[in-house]
C-alpha positions in Angstrom: -11.5 54.6 -23.0 -9.6 52.0 -24.6 -7.8 52.4 -27.8 -7.0 50.2 -30.5 -4.2 48.3 -28.4 -4.3 45.0 -28.0 -3.8 44.8 -24.2 -7.6 45.5 -24.4 -9.0 42.7 -22.5 -11.5 40.6 -24.3 -14.9 39.4 -22.6 -13.7 35.8 -22.9 -10.2 36.5 -21.3 -12.1 38.5 -18.4 -14.5 35.3 -18.0 -11.7 33.2 -17.7 -9.8 35.1 -15.2 -12.9 34.7 -13.0 -12.8 31.0 -14.0 -8.9 31.0 -12.6 -10.2 32.9 -9.4 -12.8 30.6 -8.4 -10.9 27.7 -9.1 -8.0 29.0 -6.6 -10.9 30.2 -4.1 -12.1 26.5 -4.2 -8.8 25.1 -3.4 -8.0 27.3 -0.7 -11.5 26.3 0.7 -11.0 23.0 0.2 -7.6 22.7 1.8 -9.0 25.1 4.7 -12.0 22.7 5.1 -9.4 19.4 5.2 -7.1 21.3 7.8 -10.0 22.3 10.0 -11.6 18.9 9.7 -8.2 17.5 11.2 -7.8 20.0 13.8 -11.1 19.3 15.0 -10.4 15.6 14.8 -7.3 16.4 17.0 -9.2 18.6 19.6 -12.0 16.4 20.2 -9.5 13.1 20.5 -5.7 14.2 21.3 -4.8 10.6 20.9 -6.1 10.0 17.1 -2.6 10.4 15.7 -1.4 7.3 18.2 -4.6 5.3 17.6 -4.1 5.5 14.0 -0.3 3.9 14.7 -1.7 1.4 16.8 -4.4 0.3 14.5 -1.3 -0.2 11.8 0.7 -1.6 14.3 -1.9 -4.2 15.7 -3.1 -4.9 11.5 0.4 -6.1 11.0 0.2 -8.7 13.3 -2.9 -9.9 12.5 -2.0 -10.1 8.9 1.3 -11.9 10.1 3.4 -9.0 7.7 6.9 -8.4 8.5 7.5 -5.5 6.5 4.6 -3.8 7.7 5.4 -4.5 11.4 9.4 -3.8 10.6 7.5 0.1 9.3 6.5 0.4 13.2 10.0 0.0 14.5 12.7 3.1 14.2 15.1 2.0 11.7 17.8 3.8 13.8 17.3 2.7 17.6 15.6 -0.8 17.2 13.0 -2.7 19.1 13.6 -4.4 22.3 12.0 -7.6 23.7 11.6 -8.1 27.1 10.9 -11.8 28.7 11.8 -13.9 31.4 14.9 -16.3 31.7 13.9 -17.7 35.0 14.0 -15.0 37.8 16.0 -12.9 35.1 14.7 -10.7 32.5 16.1 -11.2 29.1 16.3 -7.9 27.2 17.1 -8.4 23.6 17.7 -5.4 20.6 16.4 -6.4 17.2 15.8 -4.2 14.1 14.2 -7.0 12.1 11.1 -8.8 13.7 11.9 -12.2 11.7 15.2 -12.1 14.0 12.9 -12.5 16.9 13.5 -15.3 18.9 11.8 -16.5 22.3 13.7 -17.8 25.1 10.5 -20.1 26.2 9.4 -21.1 22.4 12.6 -21.1 20.5 11.1 -22.8 17.6 8.2 -20.2 17.3 8.4 -17.1 15.0 6.9 -13.7 16.6 3.7 -14.1 15.0 3.2 -17.5 16.4 3.3 -16.2 20.2 -0.1 -15.4 21.9 -2.0 -12.3 20.1 -5.4 -13.2 21.0 -7.6 -9.8 20.9 -4.6 -7.8 19.9 -7.5 -6.1 17.3 -8.9 -4.5 20.4 -8.9 -0.5 20.1 -7.1 0.6 24.1 -9.2 2.4 26.1 -7.5 5.6 27.7 -7.5 5.2 31.5 -5.7 3.8 33.9 -3.3 1.2 33.2 -4.4 -2.6 35.0 -2.3 -3.7 37.9 -0.9 -6.7 38.6 -2.6 -8.9 41.5 -1.8 -12.4 41.0 -5.6 -13.6 42.5 -7.9 -15.2 40.7 -7.2 -13.0 37.4 -3.5 -11.9 36.7 -4.8 -8.3 36.5 -7.2 -6.2 38.4 -9.0 -5.5 35.6 -9.1 -7.0 31.7 -9.1 -5.5 28.3 -6.9 -3.3 26.5 -5.7 0.1 28.0 -3.5 2.8 27.2 -2.1 5.6 29.2 1.1 7.2 30.1 3.3 5.2 32.9 6.7 5.4 34.2 6.7 1.5 35.1 9.3 0.7 32.4 11.5 3.7 33.4 11.1 2.2 37.2 11.8 -1.4 36.7 15.2 -0.9 35.8 15.1 -4.4 34.4 18.3 -3.7 31.8 20.4 -3.7 35.4 19.3 -7.3 36.1 20.4 -8.6 32.6 24.5 -8.8 31.6 24.7 -5.9 29.4 27.4 -3.7 28.9 28.0 0.1 29.6 26.9 1.0 26.2 24.2 -1.3 26.0 22.6 0.2 29.3 23.0 3.9 28.0 21.1 3.2 24.7 18.1 1.6 26.9 17.9 4.1 29.0 18.2 7.0 26.5 15.4 5.0 24.4 13.1 4.2 27.7 13.0 8.3 28.3 11.0 8.4 24.8 8.5 6.5 25.7 5.4 8.3 25.7 2.4 5.8 25.5 2.0 2.1 26.9 -0.4 -0.2 26.0 -1.4 -3.3 28.1 -3.6 -5.9 26.5 -4.3 -8.1 29.6 -4.9 -10.9 26.7 -1.6 -11.3 25.6 1.2 -8.8 26.6 2.6 -4.5 27.3 3.8 -2.7 24.4 5.7 0.7 25.3 5.7 3.5 22.4 7.8 6.4 21.6 7.1 9.6 20.0 10.1 10.4 18.2 10.6 13.1 15.3 6.8 13.5 15.7 6.3 10.0 14.6 5.2 6.8 16.6 7.3 3.7 17.0 7.0 0.5 19.2 10.4 0.4 21.1 10.0 -2.4 23.9 7.5 -5.1 24.0 7.2 -7.0 27.2 6.2 -10.6 26.7 6.6 -11.9 29.9 3.7 -13.2 31.9 2.8 -11.9 34.9 2.6 -14.1 37.8 4.7 -16.9 36.5 8.1 -18.5 37.4 
């Protein structure tokens, strides 16, 4: 039996306590629901996080937005562009896309390059092979997948880079987790660094051309 102490809970305080408890439970359920949905999305599509990043990347090109594009580049490691200078690959490192220059189109900005069909979402299956027949590739479209083509090519050995520059490229190549080949434009190589996706190499060479 309660005495006359001020510690005796009133009906109003009991009601408030109940409301607070319900609010806490609802918040916890909401968080659990969001986590469950995110986990479900990831389990249904393990490439969901990459596709979200890739959409951001292609949108920055469609909008010709330098700041958005630079957000897709690791600020410390930069982006390597690969182009052909005759028979020799030309490998250039940049940190800001406005510093991009093309060997074949020196007056063109990056966003003035050929980006037809850049907004296509990649299909995750075997990457197209260069056949140099009636078509450059054995299949057309936008495709994504794991690939060691860049690593095996060792194109940095064909260009006049010093040992330190070569080591930096080789180290970054090891981080490449996903390659996208859009047969309407170029090949893109993406790295997963500290659980974040970045564009680390872009190959703007046109296969089957000198």
